N, C-alpha and C positions, 0 to 999 in steps of 0.2 A: 437430496444429496448436499453434503456440507461444502460450502465455498471455502476454497483454500486461498489464503493471502500470504505473500512472502515479502519481507522487507530486507534490504541489504543493511548490514550492520553499519557500514560507513555512512549511508544515507540517514539512518536513524540517529547516529551520533551527531551528524552535521545539522540536521533540521529539527531534532527533538520532538517528533510527533508520536511518541509512545502512548500518550493518553488517547489519541485517536485510534491507534491500533488496539488498545485495551477495550475501547468501546465496541469495536467490531468483534473482538474475541468474546465479550460478554453477550453479544447478540447471536452467537452461535457459529461464527466463522472460525476456521482453524488458521490461526495466525502464527507464522514462524519467522524467525530472524535468522538470516543466513549470511555467510561470508560471500561477498560479491565475487562471482566467477568471471563476469564479462568486463568489469571495469567500464561500464557504459558511460557515455557522456551525459545521458539524461539524468543520472543520479546527481551530477554536479549542478544542475539547473534549479533544483527545488525538491521538496519532499516527494517521494514516490513509493509505490508498492506494485506488486503484481497481483492481480485478482483473476483467479482461474487461468493462469498462464498468459494473461494480457497485461502488459506494462501500462500503469496509470501514473501520470505525474502532473504536477501543477506548480504554480509560483508561490503558493502559501499553503499552510495546513488547512485553512478554511476552504480554499479552492480544491484541495485534494479530497476533502471530505465530500464535497459536491460531486466530484468526478467518480469517486468510489460508489456513492449512492446510485449514480446513473448506471454504472457498470453492473452493480448488484441487481438493480431492477431489470436490466436487459437479460442478465443471466438467469434470473428466476422466472422470467416470462410473465 
């Protein structure tokens, strides 16, 4: 089953982690960019995405990549 990742447009514009999202799209994830509906505080703290409906955030793009990899490994078993 394909892993779905979603990023808020506001977060993407602020933290510029599009190349990271492109990497996961090329690896087979379904990556979408959506308008933020919840206006969560987490988006203002650093780059973030949802991976399989679980919010993942970090202080930097590099740290976000590590967190996404951990989540993907857990999801794929």
